[in-house]
C-alpha positions as CSV (number, residue, x, y, z in Angstrom):
1,M,-59.3,-2.8,5.3
2,T,-57.0,-4.1,8.1
3,L,-54.0,-5.8,6.6
4,P,-53.4,-9.4,7.7
5,Q,-50.7,-10.5,10.1
6,P,-47.4,-11.6,8.6
7,E,-47.9,-15.2,9.7
8,I,-51.0,-15.4,7.5
9,L,-49.2,-14.0,4.6
10,N,-46.2,-16.4,5.1
11,T,-48.6,-19.4,5.2
12,L,-50.3,-18.4,1.9
13,V,-46.9,-17.7,0.1
14,A,-45.5,-21.0,1.4
15,R,-48.1,-22.9,-0.7
16,V,-46.5,-21.8,-3.9
17,F,-43.0,-20.5,-2.9
18,H,-40.2,-22.0,-0.9
19,Y,-38.6,-18.9,0.7
20,D,-35.1,-18.7,2.2
21,D,-35.4,-15.2,3.8
22,I,-38.0,-12.6,4.5
23,T,-37.8,-8.8,4.7
24,L,-40.6,-7.0,6.4
25,G,-41.7,-3.7,5.1
26,D,-44.7,-1.4,5.6
27,P,-47.2,0.4,3.3
28,Q,-45.2,3.6,3.5
29,R,-42.2,1.8,2.0
30,G,-44.4,0.5,-0.8
31,Y,-44.5,-3.2,0.2
32,L,-45.5,-5.4,3.1
33,V,-43.2,-8.4,2.8
34,R,-40.4,-9.4,0.4
35,Y,-39.5,-13.1,0.0
36,H,-36.5,-14.6,-1.7
37,G,-36.5,-18.3,-2.7
38,Q,-37.8,-20.7,-5.4
39,L,-41.3,-21.3,-6.8
40,L,-42.8,-24.7,-6.2
41,L,-45.1,-24.5,-9.3
42,D,-45.1,-23.2,-12.8
43,S,-44.8,-19.5,-12.4
44,A,-48.0,-18.5,-14.2
45,E,-50.0,-21.1,-12.2
46,A,-48.3,-20.1,-9.0
47,Y,-49.1,-16.4,-9.5
48,D,-52.8,-17.0,-10.2
49,Q,-53.1,-19.2,-7.1
50,L,-51.4,-16.7,-4.8
51,A,-53.2,-13.7,-6.2
52,E,-56.5,-15.4,-5.7
53,A,-55.6,-16.4,-2.1
54,L,-54.4,-12.9,-1.2
55,R,-57.3,-11.0,-2.8
56,P,-59.7,-11.3,0.2
57,H,-57.0,-9.8,2.4
58,G,-56.5,-6.8,0.2
59,V,-53.0,-7.7,-0.9
60,T,-51.5,-8.0,-4.4
61,P,-48.4,-10.2,-5.1
62,L,-45.6,-9.2,-7.5
63,F,-43.2,-11.8,-9.0
64,R,-39.7,-10.4,-9.6
65,I,-36.1,-11.5,-10.3
66,E,-33.8,-9.6,-8.0
67,D,-30.0,-10.2,-8.1
68,G,-30.7,-13.4,-10.0
69,R,-33.1,-14.8,-7.4
70,Q,-36.8,-15.4,-7.6
71,T,-38.6,-12.9,-5.4
72,V,-42.2,-12.5,-4.2
73,V,-43.2,-9.0,-3.1
74,L,-46.5,-8.3,-1.4
75,I,-48.0,-4.8,-1.8
76,P,-51.1,-3.4,-0.1
77,G,-54.2,-2.9,-2.1
78,V,-56.1,-4.8,-4.9
79,N,-57.2,-3.2,-8.1
80,H,-61.0,-3.1,-8.6
81,P,-61.6,-1.8,-12.2
82,T,-64.7,0.3,-12.6
83,P,-66.8,0.0,-15.7
84,G,-66.6,3.0,-18.1
85,R,-69.5,4.9,-19.5
86,V,-70.4,3.1,-22.7
87,S,-72.2,6.2,-23.9
88,T,-68.8,7.9,-24.3
89,N,-67.6,5.1,-26.6
90,V,-70.9,5.3,-28.6
91,V,-70.8,9.0,-29.1
92,L,-67.2,9.0,-30.1
93,F,-67.8,6.2,-32.6
94,I,-70.8,8.1,-34.1
95,L,-68.7,11.3,-34.5
96,T,-65.8,9.3,-36.0
97,T,-68.2,7.7,-38.5
98,L,-69.4,11.1,-39.6
99,S,-65.9,12.5,-39.9
100,V,-64.7,9.5,-41.8
101,L,-67.7,9.7,-44.1
102,F,-66.8,13.4,-44.8
103,A,-63.2,12.4,-45.6
104,G,-64.6,9.7,-47.9
105,A,-66.8,12.2,-49.6
106,L,-63.7,14.3,-50.4
107,Y,-62.3,11.3,-52.3
108,S,-65.6,10.2,-53.9
109,Y,-67.6,13.3,-54.8
110,R,-67.2,14.1,-58.5
111,G,-69.9,16.8,-59.1
112,P,-69.4,20.5,-59.5
113,L,-68.3,22.6,-56.5
114,P,-68.7,26.4,-56.0
115,E,-65.5,28.5,-55.6
116,D,-66.2,29.7,-52.0
117,F,-65.2,27.5,-49.1
118,S,-68.5,27.6,-47.3
119,G,-70.3,26.6,-50.5
120,Q,-68.0,23.7,-51.0
121,M,-68.6,22.5,-47.4
122,R,-72.4,22.7,-47.9
123,I,-72.2,20.6,-51.1
124,L,-69.9,18.0,-49.5
125,L,-72.0,17.7,-46.4
126,A,-75.2,17.3,-48.5
127,N,-73.4,14.5,-50.4
128,I,-71.6,13.0,-47.4
129,W,-73.1,9.5,-48.0
130,V,-71.0,9.1,-51.2
131,G,-68.1,8.5,-48.8
132,W,-69.6,5.3,-47.5
133,P,-67.2,2.9,-49.3
134,F,-64.2,4.6,-47.7
135,A,-65.8,4.9,-44.3
136,A,-67.0,1.3,-44.2
137,S,-63.7,-0.1,-45.3
138,L,-61.6,2.0,-42.9
139,L,-63.9,1.6,-39.9
140,G,-64.0,-2.1,-40.5
141,I,-60.2,-2.3,-40.3
142,L,-60.1,-0.1,-37.2
143,L,-62.9,-2.1,-35.5
144,A,-61.1,-5.4,-36.2
145,H,-57.9,-4.0,-34.8
146,E,-59.4,-2.6,-31.6
147,F,-61.7,-5.5,-30.9
148,G,-58.8,-7.9,-31.4
149,H,-57.2,-6.2,-28.3
150,Y,-60.6,-6.1,-26.5
151,F,-61.6,-9.7,-26.9
152,T,-58.1,-11.0,-26.1
153,G,-58.1,-8.9,-22.9
154,R,-61.5,-10.4,-22.0
155,Y,-60.3,-13.9,-22.8
156,H,-57.4,-13.5,-20.3
157,K,-59.7,-11.9,-17.7
158,T,-57.9,-8.6,-17.9
159,A,-60.1,-5.5,-17.6
160,V,-60.0,-3.4,-20.8
161,S,-62.3,-0.7,-22.0
162,L,-64.3,-0.7,-25.1
163,P,-62.6,1.1,-28.0
164,Y,-62.4,4.9,-28.0
165,F,-62.5,6.3,-31.5
166,L,-61.0,9.7,-32.2
167,P,-62.8,11.8,-34.9
168,F,-60.7,14.2,-37.0
169,P,-62.9,15.6,-39.9
170,L,-60.0,16.4,-42.1
171,P,-58.1,14.5,-44.8
172,P,-56.5,12.1,-45.3
173,L,-58.4,9.7,-43.0
174,G,-61.0,11.6,-41.1
175,T,-59.9,10.0,-37.8
176,M,-56.9,9.9,-35.6
177,G,-57.5,6.2,-35.0
178,A,-58.8,4.5,-31.9
179,F,-57.5,2.9,-28.7
180,I,-58.5,0.8,-25.8
181,Q,-57.5,1.3,-22.2
182,M,-56.1,-1.5,-20.0
183,K,-57.7,-0.8,-16.6
184,E,-55.3,-3.1,-14.8
185,R,-51.8,-4.4,-15.2
186,P,-51.6,-7.7,-17.1
187,R,-50.7,-10.7,-14.9
188,N,-47.7,-11.8,-16.9
189,K,-45.8,-11.2,-20.1
190,R,-47.7,-13.8,-22.0
191,I,-51.0,-12.0,-21.5
192,L,-49.3,-8.6,-22.4
193,F,-47.9,-10.2,-25.6
194,D,-51.3,-11.7,-26.6
195,I,-53.1,-8.4,-26.1
196,G,-50.4,-6.5,-28.0
197,V,-50.3,-8.7,-31.1
198,A,-54.0,-9.4,-31.4
199,G,-54.8,-5.9,-32.7
200,P,-52.3,-5.7,-35.6
201,L,-53.1,-9.3,-36.6
202,A,-56.8,-8.8,-36.6
203,G,-56.5,-5.5,-38.4
204,L,-54.3,-7.0,-41.1
205,V,-56.7,-9.9,-41.7
206,V,-59.3,-7.3,-42.7
207,A,-56.9,-4.7,-44.3
208,I,-55.3,-7.0,-46.9
209,P,-58.6,-8.2,-48.5
210,V,-59.9,-4.6,-48.4
211,L,-56.7,-3.4,-50.1
212,L,-56.8,-6.1,-52.8
213,L,-60.5,-5.3,-53.5
214,G,-59.7,-1.6,-53.7
215,L,-56.7,-2.1,-56.0
216,G,-58.9,-4.1,-58.3
217,L,-61.2,-1.1,-58.5
218,S,-58.3,1.4,-59.1
219,K,-56.9,2.5,-62.4
220,V,-53.2,2.9,-63.3
221,E,-52.6,6.3,-64.8
222,P,-49.7,8.8,-65.2
223,I,-48.5,10.7,-62.2
224,Q,-49.0,14.4,-62.7
225,N,-49.4,17.7,-60.9
226,T,-50.6,19.6,-63.9
227,F,-54.3,19.5,-64.8
228,I,-56.7,20.8,-67.4
229,K,-59.7,22.8,-66.2
230,Q,-63.0,21.1,-67.3
231,A,-66.5,22.5,-67.2
232,G,-68.7,20.9,-64.6
233,V,-65.9,18.9,-63.0
234,A,-64.4,19.8,-59.5
235,D,-61.0,21.3,-59.7
236,V,-58.1,19.5,-58.0
237,C,-57.2,22.7,-56.3
238,P,-58.5,26.3,-56.4
239,N,-57.4,28.3,-59.4
240,D,-58.6,31.1,-61.7
241,V,-57.8,29.8,-65.1
242,Q,-60.4,29.4,-67.9
243,V,-62.0,26.1,-69.0
244,G,-59.5,24.3,-71.3
245,E,-56.4,25.9,-69.7
246,S,-53.9,24.0,-67.6
247,Y,-53.1,24.7,-64.0
248,T,-50.6,23.3,-61.5
249,C,-51.3,22.4,-57.9
250,P,-49.8,20.3,-55.1
251,N,-50.5,16.6,-55.3
252,Q,-50.2,13.9,-52.7
253,M,-48.8,10.4,-53.0
254,E,-49.2,7.7,-50.5
255,G,-46.1,6.0,-49.0
256,N,-44.9,2.5,-49.9
257,S,-44.0,-0.5,-47.9
258,L,-42.8,-3.9,-49.1
259,L,-46.2,-5.4,-48.5
260,Y,-48.0,-2.6,-50.3
261,L,-45.6,-2.9,-53.3
262,G,-46.2,-6.6,-53.4
263,L,-50.0,-6.4,-53.3
264,K,-49.9,-3.8,-56.1
265,Y,-47.7,-6.1,-58.1
266,L,-50.1,-9.0,-57.4
267,V,-53.1,-7.0,-58.7
268,K,-51.5,-4.8,-61.4
269,G,-48.6,-7.0,-62.5
270,K,-45.9,-4.3,-62.1
271,L,-44.1,-2.4,-59.3
272,L,-45.8,0.9,-58.8
273,P,-45.2,3.8,-58.9
274,A,-43.2,3.0,-62.0
275,P,-40.7,5.7,-63.1
276,T,-40.3,6.6,-66.8
277,S,-36.7,5.2,-66.5
278,Y,-34.5,3.8,-63.8
279,S,-31.7,6.1,-62.8
280,L,-30.2,3.3,-60.7
281,P,-30.2,-0.5,-60.8
282,P,-33.8,-1.4,-59.9
283,L,-33.0,-2.9,-56.5
284,L,-31.1,0.2,-55.4
285,Y,-33.8,2.4,-56.9
286,W,-36.6,0.8,-54.9
287,I,-34.5,0.8,-51.7
288,R,-33.9,4.6,-52.1
289,Y,-37.5,5.3,-53.1
290,I,-39.1,3.4,-50.2
291,F,-36.9,5.1,-47.6
292,T,-36.8,8.6,-49.1
293,G,-39.9,8.9,-51.3
294,R,-37.5,10.5,-53.9
295,P,-37.3,11.2,-56.7
296,I,-41.0,11.8,-57.4
297,P,-41.6,9.7,-60.6
298,I,-43.7,12.4,-62.3
299,G,-44.7,11.2,-65.8
300,G,-44.4,7.6,-64.6
301,L,-47.3,5.3,-63.8
302,D,-49.1,4.7,-60.5
303,V,-52.3,3.4,-59.0
304,M,-54.9,6.2,-58.7
305,L,-56.4,4.9,-55.5
306,H,-60.1,4.1,-55.3
307,P,-61.5,5.1,-51.9
308,V,-61.6,1.5,-50.8
309,A,-57.9,1.1,-51.8
310,M,-57.1,4.2,-49.8
311,A,-58.8,2.7,-46.7
312,G,-56.8,-0.6,-47.2
313,W,-53.5,1.3,-47.5
314,A,-54.4,3.3,-44.4
315,G,-54.9,-0.1,-42.6
316,L,-51.3,-1.1,-43.5
317,L,-50.1,2.3,-42.2
318,V,-52.0,2.0,-39.0
319,T,-50.6,-1.5,-38.4
320,F,-47.1,-0.1,-39.0
321,L,-47.5,2.9,-36.7
322,N,-48.9,0.7,-33.9
323,L,-46.0,-1.8,-34.2
324,V,-43.4,0.9,-33.6
325,P,-41.6,-0.7,-30.7
326,A,-42.0,2.0,-28.0
327,G,-44.0,2.7,-24.9
328,Q,-47.7,1.9,-24.8
329,L,-47.9,1.1,-28.6
330,D,-48.6,-2.5,-29.6
331,G,-45.0,-2.8,-30.7
332,G,-43.9,-1.6,-27.2
333,H,-46.0,-4.3,-25.6
334,V,-44.5,-7.0,-27.8
335,L,-41.0,-5.7,-27.2
336,Y,-41.4,-5.5,-23.4
337,A,-42.9,-9.0,-23.4
338,V,-39.9,-10.4,-25.2
339,F,-37.0,-8.4,-23.5
340,G,-38.5,-7.1,-20.2
341,K,-36.7,-4.1,-18.8
342,R,-33.9,-4.5,-21.3
343,V,-36.1,-2.6,-23.8
344,N,-34.6,0.7,-22.5
345,V,-31.4,-0.2,-24.3
346,I,-33.3,-0.1,-27.6
347,L,-34.9,3.3,-27.0
348,P,-31.9,5.5,-28.0
349,I,-31.5,3.5,-31.2
350,L,-35.1,4.1,-32.1
351,L,-34.8,7.8,-31.3
352,V,-31.8,8.1,-33.7
353,I,-33.7,6.3,-36.5
354,T,-36.8,8.4,-36.1
355,F,-34.8,11.6,-36.0
356,L,-32.9,10.6,-39.3
357,L,-36.2,9.6,-41.0
358,G,-37.5,13.1,-40.2
359,F,-35.3,14.5,-42.9
360,F,-37.4,12.7,-45.4
361,W,-40.8,13.0,-43.7
362,A,-41.1,15.7,-41.0
363,G,-43.7,13.8,-39.1
364,W,-41.1,11.6,-37.7
365,W,-39.7,14.5,-35.6
366,L,-43.0,14.6,-33.8
367,W,-42.8,10.9,-33.3
368,A,-39.3,11.2,-32.0
369,A,-40.6,13.7,-29.4
370,I,-43.5,11.4,-28.4
371,I,-41.1,8.4,-28.1
372,F,-38.6,10.5,-26.0
373,F,-41.2,11.6,-23.5
374,L,-43.5,8.5,-23.4
375,G,-41.4,5.7,-24.8
376,R,-40.2,4.5,-21.4
377,A,-43.7,4.0,-20.0
378,H,-44.5,0.3,-20.4
379,A,-47.4,-1.8,-19.1
380,E,-45.3,-3.8,-16.7
381,P,-46.9,-7.1,-15.8
382,L,-47.4,-8.1,-12.1
383,D,-45.5,-11.4,-12.8
384,Q,-42.1,-10.7,-14.2
385,I,-40.9,-14.2,-13.8
386,T,-43.1,-16.0,-16.4
387,R,-41.5,-15.9,-19.8
388,L,-42.9,-16.3,-23.3
389,D,-43.4,-19.9,-24.3
390,P,-41.8,-21.2,-27.6
391,R,-45.1,-20.7,-29.5
392,R,-45.2,-17.0,-28.6
393,T,-41.5,-16.6,-29.2
394,T,-42.0,-17.8,-32.7
395,L,-45.0,-15.5,-33.2
396,A,-42.8,-12.6,-31.9
397,A,-40.3,-13.3,-34.7
398,L,-43.3,-13.3,-37.2
399,M,-44.4,-9.9,-35.8
400,L,-40.9,-8.6,-36.6
401,V,-41.3,-9.8,-40.2
402,I,-44.7,-8.2,-40.4
403,F,-43.3,-4.9,-39.0
404,L,-40.6,-4.9,-41.8
405,L,-43.2,-5.7,-44.4
406,V,-45.5,-2.8,-43.4
407,L,-42.6,-0.4,-42.6
408,T,-43.5,2.9,-44.4
409,P,-40.6,5.3,-43.8
410,V,-42.3,8.1,-45.9
411,P,-46.1,7.8,-45.3
412,F,-47.0,10.8,-47.5
413,T,-45.3,12.9,-50.2
414,I,-46.5,16.3,-51.4
415,F,-45.3,17.3,-54.9
């Protein structure tokens, strides 16, 4: 496509922007024309009008603040998102459903198991459908989260893909989650913010009722890692002791957040896991326990999670991990929408925090590496002038509160 003459571009820009000076560029320099001046309309409205007028000419506008001045930069090319292959999304979802069903069967199957691994796999696969309560609960949460992003993107006329689910047929969840792909840069920070918050909010709307239901189905029992071998009952872990004898094996405990503690208290009437006795004043004990997962309250009481409760807890964990304020995560979108390019000042602080948390849960060191290499990559909007309105600013503060409520410093503890 032949690029339009500068006079045509100047005329179109002048409809929404009073410019004081013009700098001509060329495609090799990355831009066609740069204007400094003042917008004549609301910035979001002005951008939409100018982008629509320039589209037939194969030109895209960028709104920027340069040296404290409003700037319009015209760049060659217009993004034309291509539709993805829906069959890929469908196949991945089917595979993820099967892998989550298998993970659910690991939690739900209560029949006898042979000692050899291949025999155990055959029995579990033959009874895979017993995992449906876990699978339906977890997939419902993930679907709500991802379609929250999807429908918000569609509402704002931003091209986004259908969700891509990631199967992972191993415990604890049977999936590595899901994601959608933004096929074009959002027009402004308001749209980026809306797409970013829609997923966590929609996921929580489903996760909290699921967790409450699951906690109601769960029993409160002593925490232990020593078990009695019973005839006809699957062992907690492989062993060679006789029926009636005790055996010890590693056990796993889910991490705690303030919201999770509160929901357990609401359903069970006590803070769980409850130690046999407090070694510190209760407030200090719970602060230490949430952030370190120590000491393991063996002998105390805790909720033995029903599969539905496990899925609900996983929904809180997924919300927390997605709200980590870095890069292309939902929290990174929200942070960039609020602070713009100033987010890079926060990155070193986040790296230090994740590195220190790694001493209590080694998985945070992997997260620190991911944030270090990918945390600077943000979905920068085309319009950097438009700011969040008061309603979205208030919602951003609410998202910070939600992040603190679902914060789970130690997601898993093995004891």
